[in-house]
PDB file of N, H, CA, C and O in Angstrom:
ATOM      1  N   MET A   1      36.634   9.791  -6.122  1.00  0.00           N
ATOM      2  CA  MET A   1      35.385   9.217  -6.566  1.00  0.00           C
ATOM      3  C   MET A   1      34.330  10.320  -6.608  1.00  0.00           C
ATOM      4  O   MET A   1      34.171  11.062  -5.639  1.00  0.00           O
ATOM      5  N   ASP A   2      33.618  10.431  -7.710  1.00  0.00           N
ATOM      6  H   ASP A   2      33.747   9.828  -8.497  1.00  0.00           H
ATOM      7  CA  ASP A   2      32.553  11.415  -7.850  1.00  0.00           C
ATOM      8  C   ASP A   2      31.353  10.979  -7.019  1.00  0.00           C
ATOM      9  O   ASP A   2      31.019   9.795  -6.978  1.00  0.00           O
ATOM     10  N   PRO A   3      30.700  11.942  -6.353  1.00  0.00           N
ATOM     11  CA  PRO A   3      29.505  11.579  -5.591  1.00  0.00           C
ATOM     12  C   PRO A   3      28.417  11.034  -6.511  1.00  0.00           C
ATOM     13  O   PRO A   3      28.221  11.529  -7.621  1.00  0.00           O
ATOM     14  N   VAL A   4      27.721  10.020  -6.039  1.00  0.00           N
ATOM     15  H   VAL A   4      27.880   9.618  -5.138  1.00  0.00           H
ATOM     16  CA  VAL A   4      26.613   9.428  -6.795  1.00  0.00           C
ATOM     17  C   VAL A   4      25.371  10.245  -6.495  1.00  0.00           C
ATOM     18  O   VAL A   4      25.051  10.488  -5.332  1.00  0.00           O
ATOM     19  N   PRO A   5      24.666  10.672  -7.542  1.00  0.00           N
ATOM     20  CA  PRO A   5      23.478  11.492  -7.298  1.00  0.00           C
ATOM     21  C   PRO A   5      22.306  10.674  -6.759  1.00  0.00           C
ATOM     22  O   PRO A   5      21.677   9.910  -7.491  1.00  0.00           O
ATOM     23  N   LEU A   6      22.030  10.844  -5.486  1.00  0.00           N
ATOM     24  H   LEU A   6      22.541  11.464  -4.892  1.00  0.00           H
ATOM     25  CA  LEU A   6      20.859  10.217  -4.880  1.00  0.00           C
ATOM     26  C   LEU A   6      19.803  11.297  -4.729  1.00  0.00           C
ATOM     27  O   LEU A   6      20.109  12.457  -4.450  1.00  0.00           O
ATOM     28  N   SER A   7      18.561  10.895  -4.918  1.00  0.00           N
ATOM     29  H   SER A   7      18.313   9.954  -5.145  1.00  0.00           H
ATOM     30  CA  SER A   7      17.474  11.854  -4.739  1.00  0.00           C
ATOM     31  C   SER A   7      17.364  12.201  -3.256  1.00  0.00           C
ATOM     32  O   SER A   7      17.903  11.507  -2.394  1.00  0.00           O
ATOM     33  N   ALA A   8      16.657  13.284  -2.988  1.00  0.00           N
ATOM     34  H   ALA A   8      16.219  13.847  -3.689  1.00  0.00           H
ATOM     35  CA  ALA A   8      16.448  13.689  -1.595  1.00  0.00           C
ATOM     36  C   ALA A   8      15.741  12.578  -0.821  1.00  0.00           C
ATOM     37  O   ALA A   8      16.077  12.314   0.334  1.00  0.00           O
ATOM     38  N   ARG A   9      14.770  11.932  -1.449  1.00  0.00           N
ATOM     39  H   ARG A   9      14.497  12.146  -2.387  1.00  0.00           H
ATOM     40  CA  ARG A   9      14.021  10.850  -0.794  1.00  0.00           C
ATOM     41  C   ARG A   9      14.933   9.659  -0.528  1.00  0.00           C
ATOM     42  O   ARG A   9      14.864   9.052   0.541  1.00  0.00           O
ATOM     43  N   GLU A  10      15.792   9.320  -1.495  1.00  0.00           N
ATOM     44  H   GLU A  10      15.848   9.814  -2.363  1.00  0.00           H
ATOM     45  CA  GLU A  10      16.727   8.212  -1.297  1.00  0.00           C
ATOM     46  C   GLU A  10      17.671   8.513  -0.134  1.00  0.00           C
ATOM     47  O   GLU A  10      17.929   7.637   0.691  1.00  0.00           O
ATOM     48  N   ARG A  11      18.188   9.739  -0.060  1.00  0.00           N
ATOM     49  H   ARG A  11      17.978  10.450  -0.731  1.00  0.00           H
ATOM     50  CA  ARG A  11      19.080  10.119   1.040  1.00  0.00           C
ATOM     51  C   ARG A  11      18.351  10.019   2.384  1.00  0.00           C
ATOM     52  O   ARG A  11      18.920   9.561   3.375  1.00  0.00           O
ATOM     53  N   GLU A  12      17.098  10.448   2.403  1.00  0.00           N
ATOM     54  H   GLU A  12      16.636  10.820   1.598  1.00  0.00           H
ATOM     55  CA  GLU A  12      16.298  10.400   3.623  1.00  0.00           C
ATOM     56  C   GLU A  12      16.097   8.948   4.074  1.00  0.00           C
ATOM     57  O   GLU A  12      16.274   8.630   5.250  1.00  0.00           O
ATOM     58  N   ILE A  13      15.737   8.092   3.157  1.00  0.00           N
ATOM     59  H   ILE A  13      15.594   8.350   2.202  1.00  0.00           H
ATOM     60  CA  ILE A  13      15.496   6.680   3.478  1.00  0.00           C
ATOM     61  C   ILE A  13      16.781   5.992   3.914  1.00  0.00           C
ATOM     62  O   ILE A  13      16.769   5.195   4.852  1.00  0.00           O
ATOM     63  N   VAL A  14      17.884   6.291   3.244  1.00  0.00           N
ATOM     64  H   VAL A  14      17.893   6.938   2.482  1.00  0.00           H
ATOM     65  CA  VAL A  14      19.170   5.702   3.632  1.00  0.00           C
ATOM     66  C   VAL A  14      19.565   6.163   5.038  1.00  0.00           C
ATOM     67  O   VAL A  14      20.069   5.371   5.835  1.00  0.00           O
ATOM     68  N   ALA A  15      19.337   7.426   5.334  1.00  0.00           N
ATOM     69  H   ALA A  15      18.928   8.069   4.687  1.00  0.00           H
ATOM     70  CA  ALA A  15      19.671   7.943   6.662  1.00  0.00           C
ATOM     71  C   ALA A  15      18.869   7.204   7.739  1.00  0.00           C
ATOM     72  O   ALA A  15      19.424   6.831   8.773  1.00  0.00           O
ATOM     73  N   TRP A  16      17.579   6.992   7.508  1.00  0.00           N
ATOM     74  H   TRP A  16      17.128   7.295   6.669  1.00  0.00           H
ATOM     75  CA  TRP A  16      16.757   6.250   8.463  1.00  0.00           C
ATOM     76  C   TRP A  16      17.227   4.807   8.584  1.00  0.00           C
ATOM     77  O   TRP A  16      17.281   4.253   9.682  1.00  0.00           O
ATOM     78  N   MET A  17      17.567   4.203   7.450  1.00  0.00           N
ATOM     79  H   MET A  17      17.523   4.653   6.558  1.00  0.00           H
ATOM     80  CA  MET A  17      18.051   2.833   7.469  1.00  0.00           C
ATOM     81  C   MET A  17      19.357   2.739   8.252  1.00  0.00           C
ATOM     82  O   MET A  17      19.567   1.784   9.000  1.00  0.00           O
ATOM     83  N   ALA A  18      20.231   3.723   8.081  1.00  0.00           N
ATOM     84  H   ALA A  18      20.060   4.498   7.473  1.00  0.00           H
ATOM     85  CA  ALA A  18      21.511   3.732   8.788  1.00  0.00           C
ATOM     86  C   ALA A  18      21.329   3.895  10.295  1.00  0.00           C
ATOM     87  O   ALA A  18      22.206   3.519  11.073  1.00  0.00           O
ATOM     88  N   GLU A  19      20.192   4.456  10.708  1.00  0.00           N
ATOM     89  H   GLU A  19      19.480   4.762  10.076  1.00  0.00           H
ATOM     90  CA  GLU A  19      19.872   4.576  12.132  1.00  0.00           C
ATOM     91  C   GLU A  19      19.339   3.267  12.701  1.00  0.00           C
ATOM     92  O   GLU A  19      19.095   3.162  13.903  1.00  0.00           O
ATOM     93  N   GLY A  20      19.159   2.269  11.839  1.00  0.00           N
ATOM     94  H   GLY A  20      19.357   2.354  10.863  1.00  0.00           H
ATOM     95  CA  GLY A  20      18.716   0.956  12.292  1.00  0.00           C
ATOM     96  C   GLY A  20      17.240   0.690  12.135  1.00  0.00           C
ATOM     97  O   GLY A  20      16.730  -0.308  12.643  1.00  0.00           O
ATOM     98  N   MET A  21      16.544   1.574  11.436  1.00  0.00           N
ATOM     99  H   MET A  21      16.959   2.386  11.023  1.00  0.00           H
ATOM    100  CA  MET A  21      15.104   1.375  11.257  1.00  0.00           C
ATOM    101  C   MET A  21      14.816   0.280  10.233  1.00  0.00           C
ATOM    102  O   MET A  21      15.575   0.069   9.287  1.00  0.00           O
ATOM    103  N   THR A  22      13.700  -0.406  10.448  1.00  0.00           N
ATOM    104  H   THR A  22      13.083  -0.234  11.215  1.00  0.00           H
ATOM    105  CA  THR A  22      13.257  -1.424   9.500  1.00  0.00           C
ATOM    106  C   THR A  22      12.513  -0.754   8.342  1.00  0.00           C
ATOM    107  O   THR A  22      12.161   0.424   8.408  1.00  0.00           O
ATOM    108  N   ASN A  23      12.287  -1.525   7.291  1.00  0.00           N
ATOM    109  H   ASN A  23      12.573  -2.481   7.237  1.00  0.00           H
ATOM    110  CA  ASN A  23      11.507  -0.996   6.164  1.00  0.00           C
ATOM    111  C   ASN A  23      10.118  -0.564   6.617  1.00  0.00           C
ATOM    112  O   ASN A  23       9.594   0.442   6.138  1.00  0.00           O
ATOM    113  N   ARG A  24       9.523  -1.311   7.530  1.00  0.00           N
ATOM    114  H   ARG A  24       9.948  -2.129   7.919  1.00  0.00           H
ATOM    115  CA  ARG A  24       8.189  -0.963   8.032  1.00  0.00           C
ATOM    116  C   ARG A  24       8.224   0.379   8.768  1.00  0.00           C
ATOM    117  O   ARG A  24       7.365   1.230   8.542  1.00  0.00           O
ATOM    118  N   GLN A  25       9.204   0.570   9.640  1.00  0.00           N
ATOM    119  H   GLN A  25       9.903  -0.122   9.823  1.00  0.00           H
ATOM    120  CA  GLN A  25       9.319   1.830  10.374  1.00  0.00           C
ATOM    121  C   GLN A  25       9.544   2.999   9.416  1.00  0.00           C
ATOM    122  O   GLN A  25       8.952   4.067   9.571  1.00  0.00           O
ATOM    123  N   ILE A  26      10.403   2.781   8.430  1.00  0.00           N
ATOM    124  H   ILE A  26      10.884   1.913   8.304  1.00  0.00           H
ATOM    125  CA  ILE A  26      10.681   3.828   7.442  1.00  0.00           C
ATOM    126  C   ILE A  26       9.416   4.149   6.654  1.00  0.00           C
ATOM    127  O   ILE A  26       9.117   5.317   6.403  1.00  0.00           O
ATOM    128  N   SER A  27       8.677   3.122   6.267  1.00  0.00           N
ATOM    129  H   SER A  27       8.919   2.173   6.471  1.00  0.00           H
ATOM    130  CA  SER A  27       7.462   3.349   5.475  1.00  0.00           C
ATOM    131  C   SER A  27       6.452   4.190   6.251  1.00  0.00           C
ATOM    132  O   SER A  27       5.764   5.030   5.672  1.00  0.00           O
ATOM    133  N   GLU A  28       6.366   3.965   7.554  1.00  0.00           N
ATOM    134  H   GLU A  28       6.925   3.282   8.025  1.00  0.00           H
ATOM    135  CA  GLU A  28       5.442   4.746   8.375  1.00  0.00           C
ATOM    136  C   GLU A  28       5.877   6.209   8.460  1.00  0.00           C
ATOM    137  O   GLU A  28       5.040   7.109   8.401  1.00  0.00           O
ATOM    138  N   LEU A  29       7.178   6.448   8.598  1.00  0.00           N
ATOM    139  H   LEU A  29       7.858   5.717   8.646  1.00  0.00           H
ATOM    140  CA  LEU A  29       7.685   7.823   8.660  1.00  0.00           C
ATOM    141  C   LEU A  29       7.562   8.547   7.323  1.00  0.00           C
ATOM    142  O   LEU A  29       7.269   9.741   7.272  1.00  0.00           O
ATOM    143  N   ALA A  30       7.793   7.800   6.237  1.00  0.00           N
ATOM    144  H   ALA A  30       8.031   6.830   6.278  1.00  0.00           H
ATOM    145  CA  ALA A  30       7.809   8.399   4.900  1.00  0.00           C
ATOM    146  C   ALA A  30       6.427   8.415   4.243  1.00  0.00           C
ATOM    147  O   ALA A  30       6.259   8.985   3.165  1.00  0.00           O
ATOM    148  N   PHE A  31       5.445   7.793   4.886  1.00  0.00           N
ATOM    149  H   PHE A  31       5.582   7.330   5.762  1.00  0.00           H
ATOM    150  CA  PHE A  31       4.080   7.713   4.341  1.00  0.00           C
ATOM    151  C   PHE A  31       4.058   7.045   2.965  1.00  0.00           C
ATOM    152  O   PHE A  31       3.386   7.509   2.044  1.00  0.00           O
ATOM    153  N   VAL A  32       4.806   5.946   2.845  1.00  0.00           N
ATOM    154  H   VAL A  32       5.352   5.569   3.593  1.00  0.00           H
ATOM    155  CA  VAL A  32       4.815   5.137   1.628  1.00  0.00           C
ATOM    156  C   VAL A  32       4.719   3.674   2.048  1.00  0.00           C
ATOM    157  O   VAL A  32       4.826   3.353   3.231  1.00  0.00           O
ATOM    158  N   SER A  33       4.519   2.793   1.077  1.00  0.00           N
ATOM    159  H   SER A  33       4.432   3.053   0.116  1.00  0.00           H
ATOM    160  CA  SER A  33       4.431   1.363   1.382  1.00  0.00           C
ATOM    161  C   SER A  33       5.826   0.792   1.675  1.00  0.00           C
ATOM    162  O   SER A  33       6.849   1.361   1.296  1.00  0.00           O
ATOM    163  N   GLU A  34       5.822  -0.341   2.356  1.00  0.00           N
ATOM    164  H   GLU A  34       4.990  -0.804   2.664  1.00  0.00           H
ATOM    165  CA  GLU A  34       7.087  -1.035   2.607  1.00  0.00           C
ATOM    166  C   GLU A  34       7.756  -1.400   1.280  1.00  0.00           C
ATOM    167  O   GLU A  34       8.981  -1.352   1.159  1.00  0.00           O
ATOM    168  N   ASN A  35       6.946  -1.764   0.294  1.00  0.00           N
ATOM    169  H   ASN A  35       5.951  -1.803   0.392  1.00  0.00           H
ATOM    170  CA  ASN A  35       7.498  -2.108  -1.009  1.00  0.00           C
ATOM    171  C   ASN A  35       8.219  -0.914  -1.631  1.00  0.00           C
ATOM    172  O   ASN A  35       9.264  -1.084  -2.259  1.00  0.00           O
ATOM    173  N   MET A  36       7.675   0.282  -1.465  1.00  0.00           N
ATOM    174  H   MET A  36       6.826   0.419  -0.955  1.00  0.00           H
ATOM    175  CA  MET A  36       8.320   1.472  -2.016  1.00  0.00           C
ATOM    176  C   MET A  36       9.671   1.711  -1.338  1.00  0.00           C
ATOM    177  O   MET A  36      10.643   2.080  -1.997  1.00  0.00           O
ATOM    178  N   VAL A  37       9.729   1.501  -0.030  1.00  0.00           N
ATOM    179  H   VAL A  37       8.939   1.201   0.506  1.00  0.00           H
ATOM    180  CA  VAL A  37      10.997   1.633   0.693  1.00  0.00           C
ATOM    181  C   VAL A  37      11.990   0.622   0.142  1.00  0.00           C
ATOM    182  O   VAL A  37      13.147   0.956  -0.115  1.00  0.00           O
ATOM    183  N   HIS A  38      11.541  -0.604  -0.039  1.00  0.00           N
ATOM    184  H   HIS A  38      10.601  -0.875   0.169  1.00  0.00           H
ATOM    185  CA  HIS A  38      12.395  -1.652  -0.593  1.00  0.00           C
ATOM    186  C   HIS A  38      12.929  -1.244  -1.971  1.00  0.00           C
ATOM    187  O   HIS A  38      14.113  -1.420  -2.259  1.00  0.00           O
ATOM    188  N   GLN A  39      12.061  -0.706  -2.806  1.00  0.00           N
ATOM    189  H   GLN A  39      11.099  -0.563  -2.571  1.00  0.00           H
ATOM    190  CA  GLN A  39      12.473  -0.290  -4.151  1.00  0.00           C
ATOM    191  C   GLN A  39      13.496   0.851  -4.096  1.00  0.00           C
ATOM    192  O   GLN A  39      14.468   0.852  -4.851  1.00  0.00           O
ATOM    193  N   HIS A  40      13.275   1.814  -3.209  1.00  0.00           N
ATOM    194  H   HIS A  40      12.484   1.813  -2.597  1.00  0.00           H
ATOM    195  CA  HIS A  40      14.239   2.908  -3.046  1.00  0.00           C
ATOM    196  C   HIS A  40      15.608   2.346  -2.644  1.00  0.00           C
ATOM    197  O   HIS A  40      16.633   2.710  -3.221  1.00  0.00           O
ATOM    198  N   LEU A  41      15.609   1.456  -1.646  1.00  0.00           N
ATOM    199  H   LEU A  41      14.776   1.161  -1.178  1.00  0.00           H
ATOM    200  CA  LEU A  41      16.873   0.891  -1.167  1.00  0.00           C
ATOM    201  C   LEU A  41      17.555   0.054  -2.244  1.00  0.00           C
ATOM    202  O   LEU A  41      18.779   0.080  -2.378  1.00  0.00           O
ATOM    203  N   LYS A  42      16.764  -0.679  -3.003  1.00  0.00           N
ATOM    204  H   LYS A  42      15.771  -0.700  -2.894  1.00  0.00           H
ATOM    205  CA  LYS A  42      17.316  -1.482  -4.096  1.00  0.00           C
ATOM    206  C   LYS A  42      18.012  -0.589  -5.124  1.00  0.00           C
ATOM    207  O   LYS A  42      19.098  -0.912  -5.607  1.00  0.00           O
ATOM    208  N   ARG A  43      17.376   0.534  -5.452  1.00  0.00           N
ATOM    209  H   ARG A  43      16.494   0.796  -5.060  1.00  0.00           H
ATOM    210  CA  ARG A  43      17.948   1.491  -6.402  1.00  0.00           C
ATOM    211  C   ARG A  43      19.240   2.097  -5.852  1.00  0.00           C
ATOM    212  O   ARG A  43      20.214   2.260  -6.587  1.00  0.00           O
ATOM    213  N   VAL A  44      19.244   2.428  -4.566  1.00  0.00           N
ATOM    214  H   VAL A  44      18.453   2.295  -3.970  1.00  0.00           H
ATOM    215  CA  VAL A  44      20.431   3.008  -3.937  1.00  0.00           C
ATOM    216  C   VAL A  44      21.580   2.000  -3.934  1.00  0.00           C
ATOM    217  O   VAL A  44      22.718   2.349  -4.248  1.00  0.00           O
ATOM    218  N   LEU A  45      21.281   0.757  -3.581  1.00  0.00           N
ATOM    219  H   LEU A  45      20.357   0.473  -3.326  1.00  0.00           H
ATOM    220  CA  LEU A  45      22.318  -0.281  -3.590  1.00  0.00           C
ATOM    221  C   LEU A  45      22.956  -0.390  -4.967  1.00  0.00           C
ATOM    222  O   LEU A  45      24.176  -0.509  -5.090  1.00  0.00           O
ATOM    223  N   ARG A  46      22.129  -0.350  -5.994  1.00  0.00           N
ATOM    224  H   ARG A  46      21.139  -0.254  -5.895  1.00  0.00           H
ATOM    225  CA  ARG A  46      22.625  -0.444  -7.367  1.00  0.00           C
ATOM    226  C   ARG A  46      23.473   0.784  -7.719  1.00  0.00           C
ATOM    227  O   ARG A  46      24.554   0.648  -8.292  1.00  0.00           O
ATOM    228  N   LYS A  47      22.983   1.978  -7.376  1.00  0.00           N
ATOM    229  H   LYS A  47      22.105   2.088  -6.911  1.00  0.00           H
ATOM    230  CA  LYS A  47      23.706   3.214  -7.687  1.00  0.00           C
ATOM    231  C   LYS A  47      25.083   3.262  -7.022  1.00  0.00           C
ATOM    232  O   LYS A  47      26.057   3.728  -7.613  1.00  0.00           O
ATOM    233  N   LEU A  48      25.143   2.772  -5.780  1.00  0.00           N
ATOM    234  H   LEU A  48      24.351   2.394  -5.300  1.00  0.00           H
ATOM    235  CA  LEU A  48      26.392   2.829  -5.021  1.00  0.00           C
ATOM    236  C   LEU A  48      27.245   1.579  -5.181  1.00  0.00           C
ATOM    237  O   LEU A  48      28.337   1.480  -4.621  1.00  0.00           O
ATOM    238  N   ASN A  49      26.731   0.626  -5.952  1.00  0.00           N
ATOM    239  H   ASN A  49      25.844   0.706  -6.407  1.00  0.00           H
ATOM    240  CA  ASN A  49      27.443  -0.629  -6.205  1.00  0.00           C
ATOM    241  C   ASN A  49      27.809  -1.347  -4.900  1.00  0.00           C
ATOM    242  O   ASN A  49      28.942  -1.792  -4.717  1.00  0.00           O
ATOM    243  N   VAL A  50      26.821  -1.450  -3.998  1.00  0.00           N
ATOM    244  H   VAL A  50      25.901  -1.089  -4.147  1.00  0.00           H
ATOM    245  CA  VAL A  50      26.986  -2.234  -2.786  1.00  0.00           C
ATOM    246  C   VAL A  50      25.933  -3.334  -2.801  1.00  0.00           C
ATOM    247  O   VAL A  50      24.957  -3.263  -3.549  1.00  0.00           O
ATOM    248  N   HIS A  51      26.140  -4.356  -1.965  1.00  0.00           N
ATOM    249  H   HIS A  51      26.933  -4.414  -1.357  1.00  0.00           H
ATOM    250  CA  HIS A  51      25.307  -5.547  -2.084  1.00  0.00           C
ATOM    251  C   HIS A  51      24.502  -5.898  -0.839  1.00  0.00           C
ATOM    252  O   HIS A  51      23.790  -6.902  -0.823  1.00  0.00           O
ATOM    253  N   SER A  52      24.609  -5.078   0.201  1.00  0.00           N
ATOM    254  H   SER A  52      25.187  -4.263   0.188  1.00  0.00           H
ATOM    255  CA  SER A  52      23.836  -5.375   1.409  1.00  0.00           C
ATOM    256  C   SER A  52      23.586  -4.088   2.190  1.00  0.00           C
ATOM    257  O   SER A  52      24.214  -3.056   1.952  1.00  0.00           O
ATOM    258  N   ARG A  53      22.659  -4.186   3.119  1.00  0.00           N
ATOM    259  H   ARG A  53      22.149  -5.024   3.312  1.00  0.00           H
ATOM    260  CA  ARG A  53      22.366  -3.047   3.988  1.00  0.00           C
ATOM    261  C   ARG A  53      23.600  -2.695   4.815  1.00  0.00           C
ATOM    262  O   ARG A  53      23.880  -1.521   5.057  1.00  0.00           O
ATOM    263  N   ALA A  54      24.337  -3.726   5.249  1.00  0.00           N
ATOM    264  H   ALA A  54      24.109  -4.680   5.052  1.00  0.00           H
ATOM    265  CA  ALA A  54      25.540  -3.480   6.052  1.00  0.00           C
ATOM    266  C   ALA A  54      26.569  -2.671   5.260  1.00  0.00           C
ATOM    267  O   ALA A  54      27.158  -1.730   5.792  1.00  0.00           O
ATOM    268  N   GLU A  55      26.785  -3.029   4.008  1.00  0.00           N
ATOM    269  H   GLU A  55      26.307  -3.793   3.576  1.00  0.00           H
ATOM    270  CA  GLU A  55      27.707  -2.268   3.166  1.00  0.00           C
ATOM    271  C   GLU A  55      27.201  -0.845   2.964  1.00  0.00           C
ATOM    272  O   GLU A  55      27.986   0.104   2.957  1.00  0.00           O
ATOM    273  N   LEU A  56      25.890  -0.701   2.801  1.00  0.00           N
ATOM    274  H   LEU A  56      25.253  -1.471   2.806  1.00  0.00           H
ATOM    275  CA  LEU A  56      25.315   0.618   2.601  1.00  0.00           C
ATOM    276  C   LEU A  56      25.535   1.497   3.832  1.00  0.00           C
ATOM    277  O   LEU A  56      25.852   2.680   3.707  1.00  0.00           O
ATOM    278  N   VAL A  57      25.366   0.920   5.014  1.00  0.00           N
ATOM    279  H   VAL A  57      25.109  -0.041   5.116  1.00  0.00           H
ATOM    280  CA  VAL A  57      25.613   1.672   6.248  1.00  0.00           C
ATOM    281  C   VAL A  57      27.077   2.095   6.309  1.00  0.00           C
ATOM    282  O   VAL A  57      27.382   3.230   6.676  1.00  0.00           O
ATOM    283  N   GLN A  58      27.979   1.188   5.951  1.00  0.00           N
ATOM    284  H   GLN A  58      27.731   0.267   5.653  1.00  0.00           H
ATOM    285  CA  GLN A  58      29.402   1.506   5.969  1.00  0.00           C
ATOM    286  C   GLN A  58      29.716   2.664   5.016  1.00  0.00           C
ATOM    287  O   GLN A  58      30.446   3.587   5.376  1.00  0.00           O
ATOM    288  N   VAL A  59      29.169   2.612   3.817  1.00  0.00           N
ATOM    289  H   VAL A  59      28.576   1.862   3.525  1.00  0.00           H
ATOM    290  CA  VAL A  59      29.374   3.680   2.837  1.00  0.00           C
ATOM    291  C   VAL A  59      28.788   4.990   3.366  1.00  0.00           C
ATOM    292  O   VAL A  59      29.382   6.056   3.204  1.00  0.00           O
ATOM    293  N   THR A  60      27.630   4.898   3.995  1.00  0.00           N
ATOM    294  H   THR A  60      27.148   4.032   4.127  1.00  0.00           H
ATOM    295  CA  THR A  60      26.977   6.084   4.548  1.00  0.00           C
ATOM    296  C   THR A  60      27.847   6.709   5.628  1.00  0.00           C
ATOM    297  O   THR A  60      28.056   7.922   5.632  1.00  0.00           O
ATOM    298  N   TRP A  61      28.351   5.898   6.534  1.00  0.00           N
ATOM    299  H   TRP A  61      28.181   4.912   6.531  1.00  0.00           H
ATOM    300  CA  TRP A  61      29.180   6.403   7.629  1.00  0.00           C
ATOM    301  C   TRP A  61      30.483   6.991   7.115  1.00  0.00           C
ATOM    302  O   TRP A  61      31.014   7.931   7.706  1.00  0.00           O
ATOM    303  N   GLN A  62      31.004   6.450   6.023  1.00  0.00           N
ATOM    304  H   GLN A  62      30.572   5.686   5.542  1.00  0.00           H
ATOM    305  CA  GLN A  62      32.244   6.972   5.447  1.00  0.00           C
ATOM    306  C   GLN A  62      32.004   8.256   4.655  1.00  0.00           C
ATOM    307  O   GLN A  62      32.957   8.943   4.289  1.00  0.00           O
ATOM    308  N   GLY A  63      30.737   8.584   4.387  1.00  0.00           N
ATOM    309  H   GLY A  63      29.963   8.026   4.685  1.00  0.00           H
ATOM    310  CA  GLY A  63      30.416   9.791   3.678  1.00  0.00           C
ATOM    311  C   GLY A  63      30.605   9.692   2.174  1.00  0.00           C
ATOM    312  O   GLY A  63      30.556  10.709   1.482  1.00  0.00           O
ATOM    313  N   ALA A  64      30.817   8.497   1.657  1.00  0.00           N
ATOM    314  H   ALA A  64      30.857   7.671   2.219  1.00  0.00           H
ATOM    315  CA  ALA A  64      31.080   8.329   0.232  1.00  0.00           C
ATOM    316  C   ALA A  64      29.862   8.607  -0.627  1.00  0.00           C
ATOM    317  O   ALA A  64      29.999   8.836  -1.828  1.00  0.00           O
ATOM    318  N   ALA A  65      28.667   8.593  -0.036  1.00  0.00           N
ATOM    319  H   ALA A  65      28.556   8.407   0.940  1.00  0.00           H
ATOM    320  CA  ALA A  65      27.455   8.803  -0.808  1.00  0.00           C
ATOM    321  C   ALA A  65      26.981  10.246  -0.736  1.00  0.00           C
ATOM    322  O   ALA A  65      25.917  10.562  -1.269  1.00  0.00           O
ATOM    323  N   ASP A  66      27.725  11.121  -0.103  1.00  0.00           N
ATOM    324  H   ASP A  66      28.589  10.864   0.330  1.00  0.00           H
ATOM    325  CA  ASP A  66      27.356  12.533   0.017  1.00  0.00           C
ATOM    326  C   ASP A  66      25.981  12.675   0.648  1.00  0.00           C
ATOM    327  O   ASP A  66      25.120  13.393   0.140  1.00  0.00           O
ATOM    328  N   LEU A  67      25.785  11.973   1.774  1.00  0.00           N
ATOM    329  H   LEU A  67      26.484  11.389   2.187  1.00  0.00           H
ATOM    330  CA  LEU A  67      24.514  11.988   2.479  1.00  0.00           C
ATOM    331  C   LEU A  67      24.513  13.053   3.553  1.00  0.00           C
ATOM    332  O   LEU A  67      25.575  13.450   4.034  1.00  0.00           O
ATOM    333  N   PRO A  68      23.321  13.526   3.942  1.00  0.00           N
ATOM    334  CA  PRO A  68      23.239  14.544   5.002  1.00  0.00           C
ATOM    335  C   PRO A  68      23.717  14.024   6.335  1.00  0.00           C
ATOM    336  O   PRO A  68      23.710  14.759   7.323  1.00  0.00           O
TER     337      PRO A  68
END
């Protein structure tokens, strides 16, 4: 499977989400609105063809998304 190109910001947000942070916590760290975090995650879910945060964490842990 070819790695899906995620932006640096998307990789950063996914990494924080995989650590168990909420959208609010991520928004505070990233200095963006909660809505922006939601939009980033929505885009990532679509790019990786997963349907939930749990699936996204699983993909992240498996390294399939080429995340840091």
